[in-house]
N, C-alpha and C positions, 0 to 999 in steps of 0.2 A: 283295595285292601282297607280293612277297617282302620280308622285312626289317621289316615293320611290327609284329612281335610286341612287345607292351608291355614285356616284360622286357628284350628286346634294346635297345629305345629307352632304357629307364632305365639299363641298364648302361653305354651309351655316353655318355649325357647327364649322369649324376651327377657325373663328374669327368673331363671331356674336356679334354685339353690340346691346344688348337688349334695345328696346325703350318702349315697352309696351306689355301687354299680356291680353288675354280675355279667358273666359271659353266658351266652346262649349259643353253643356250638355242639356239633355231634359228639365231641369228646368231653365237654364240660358244660353242663346245663343244670339249672335248679331242678333236681330230681323230684322235688315236691310237686312239680307241675305235670309230671308224667313218667311213664316207664321207659320212654325213649325220646329221642330228639324230635321227630315229627309230632309226637303227642304234646310235648312241651311247647312247640311252636304253635300248634293248633289252639292251645289254651289262651294264647295271646292274639289269635287271628292272623298269624304270620305264616308265609310259605316257608318250608324248611330249606332255605338256601344252603348250598354246600359249605360255604365259608362261615355261615352263622352270623350272629349279631352280638352287639354289646347293649346291655340294658342299663340305662342311667336313671336312677330313681331320685326324685327331688320334689321340691315345692316351689310354686310360683310366688309372686309377691303378695298374693292374697292368702297364701298358706295351702292352696289346693295341691293335692297329690297328682303327680304326673310321672309316667314312665316313658322316657324318650328312647326310642330304638334307633341305634346307629349301625352302619355297616363297617365302621372303622374298628374292627375287632382288636387289632393290635394296640390301638390307643387305650381301649378299656382294659386289655390284659396288662399293660404296663401300669396303669393306675391301680388295679386290684393288687398286683404284685408289690407295688410300693407301699400301699396301705397295710398289706399283710406283714411287711417288714418294719412297720412303725414309722415309715417315712411319709412326709407330706407330698401330695401331688395334686396339682390344680387340674382337674378334669374338665376341659372345656371343648366339647366336640364342635367341629366346624359345621355350620348350617348345611353345607353340601353333603354331609355324611348322614344327616337325619333321614331315616326311612319313615318313621311314624312317631306321633306323639299320642300316647294312649292315656286316657284318664284313669286315675287310681294307681294302686300298686299291686302287682301279682304276688308279692312276698311281704312278709311282716317286717317292718322297719321300726326299731325301738327308739330311734332318735328323731329329732325335729330341728328345723332350721331356726336359729335365734332371730328375734326381732320381727317375726311374721306370725299371723294367727296360727292356732293349732292345726295340725294336719286334718284335712277334710276333703271329700270328693268334690271335683269341680261341678258347678251348676250346669244344668242342661243347655244353657245358652253358650257354654264354652266347649262342649263335647257333643259329638254326634253318635255316641254309643254309651252303653252302661259302663260305669267305672269298674276297673279290675279290682279284685279283692283276693287276699290270700286264701288258699284252700283251708277248709276246716280241719284243724289238727287237734281239736279238743276231744274227739272220739277216735278210737282205733279204726283205721281204714287204710286205703292205698297211700294217701298222703303221709299219714303218721308212720306207716310201715317203711316207706322210702326214707323218711327223715331218720328213723331208727337205724337203717342201714348206713346212712351218711355218718351217723355218730360212731358206729363201730369202725367204719373205714378210717375216720379221723383219729380215733382213740384206740387203735388196734391193741397196743400193748396192755392197756388197762383191761380190756375185755379178755385178751388171751390169757392173762395171768390168773383169771378166775377159773380157768379150765385145767384140771389135772388130767394129764394124758392117761393116767391109770383108770380114769372113768370109762375110757373106751375099751371094748373087749380085746383080749389078746388074739393074735392071728389064729384063725381056725378054719372052719369050712367056709367056702365061698358062698355068697348069697346072690342069686341073680335078681336083677331089679327091673326086668323088662327092657333092658338096653342092650349093651354089647358085651355081655359076659359078667363076671363077678364084679360086684360093686360094694362089697362090704365083708365083714367078718362076723360070723354069728357067735354070740356069747354062749357059754355053756350052761348058764342058769338064768333066773329071772332078773331082768334089768329095769324093772318098773320104778326103782327108786333112784336111778341115775339122773343127774340134774340137767335141766335146761337153765336158761338165765332169763330173768325178768328185766324188761327194758327200763322200768322206772327204778326198781330197788336193787337190781343186780343180785337178787336173792335166788337161791336154788328152789326149783319147783319140780314136782314129779312129772317127767315127760318122756322117760325112756332113754337108754343108752344109744348113742349114734356113732357109727363108724363107717363113713362113706355111704352107707344105706342102713338105717337103724333097724334093729329087730329087738323084740322084747324077750324072746325065749327060744331055745331050741337051736338046731343046726340044720343047714341045708341038706337035703337028701337026694339031690339031683333033679328035683322038681321044684317049681317056684312057689311052694306053699309058704315060704318065708315072707313073700310080699304081702300076704294077708295079715300076718302077725306083726309086721313092722309098722313104722310110721308112714302111712300112705301119703301124707302131704310132702314129706321130705323126698320120698321115692319119686313122686310126681315132678318135683322141682328138678331133681337130678336128671330125670329122663328128658324133661323139656330143655334143660341147659345143654344136654348132649345133642339134642336135635338141632340146636343152633349151629353146631359145627358143620352139619350137612346141609342145612337150609338156613342161610343167613337171615336173621330177624331184622326188623326195622332198625335203621341207623341209631346207634347209641344204646341199644339194649344191652350190649356188652362193652365195657370200657376198661382200659388198663392204665394204671397210673404208677408213679414212682413208689418204691418201697425200699427200705434199707437193704444194703448188700446187693446181690444180684437178683433179688426177688421183685415181683410186681404185685401191686394191689389190684385185684380183679373185682369188678362190680357188674353183676348181671341182674336183670329184672324181667319179669314176665307177668302174665295175668294172675294177680293175687299173691305174688311172691317176690322176694329180693334175696340175693345171695352176695355175700362179701367173703373174699378169700385172699390169702397170700399164696402165691404160686409155690412157695417152699414150705407151706404149713397147712393148717386146717381151713375149714370154711364155716361160716355162720349163715343160717337161713332164717328168714322172717316170713310169716304167712298171715294173710288177711284173716284166715279162720281161727288163728290162735293169738288173740290180742295180747300184745306186750311180751310174747315169748320169743326168746332167741335160742335157736336150736343149733348146737354145735355138731359139725359133721367131721368125724375123725379121718385121718389120712390112711385110708385102707388101700387095697391094691389098685383100685381104679381111679380114685380122686386125683392123684398127681397127673395122670395122663389127660384127664378131662380138663383140669386147670391149664395145662400146657396148650391143649388144643384151643381152648377159649381165648387164651392170651394171644395166640397167633392171629386169630380173626377179629380181635377186639379193636375198637377205635382208640387211638392214643393222642394225647395232646401234641400239637406240632411244635 
């Protein structure tokens, strides 16, 4: 396994100033690293162990960046929970739990250890592999798209209040979407001015009304001609998400977490797309091919059932 060289482990572990830590488990992993748990592990050169890992990010006495991988997931989980609550917690993993010491950081860290040189990558004499670096999020792509979905999941209320349910078409003719029957309601007129949301500004942009499967105009006439006039990317996402119910995707592609009341927050990812939803509400979709756009999907006749099915097969925090 990359990064398990004893000298590298010792270099990082002797005087590691811990700055932060994150979990790398099937139910909770830095989504910026991949669409699923195995992909996120592969980004660090780690095998996707069932119990996962804890990632401890810090600097050594020379200021070099190190990511120490430990198998004591519960220890890291307690530390992260304590920090989230504003409590102090001295995270000091036992040497016996260290799986690997990887040079560099796979995530952006905005703080630095006091009293040591500025963060920098370890020299080649201290590491036997290239230093990790965060994915490029300066341009729209998979990493930025997944970060956008993270933001929506964390700030659901703020994003949801931007959506007026009146923007979605009233119940009408069912629209087939290439899946298991009706997946939306066709509007009676042109919907080209209904808003999507921009990730950066939160501003309305012209992208079409969406209700479970968006269409721009017309009603279904028994044949699936609406699929051609609707938003193809959203239809593709809903179809692929539906296929996950029958054919389980790689671990972590669908995750379920706490939400207020009896609801759950669902997160699903796939090639080129991310979906965030509340099981009792609507969904939002982000696409690689539509930079910065957040596409709301209304609660039509099929979305509730799809979300319920995804929630049943999703990975949940233990």
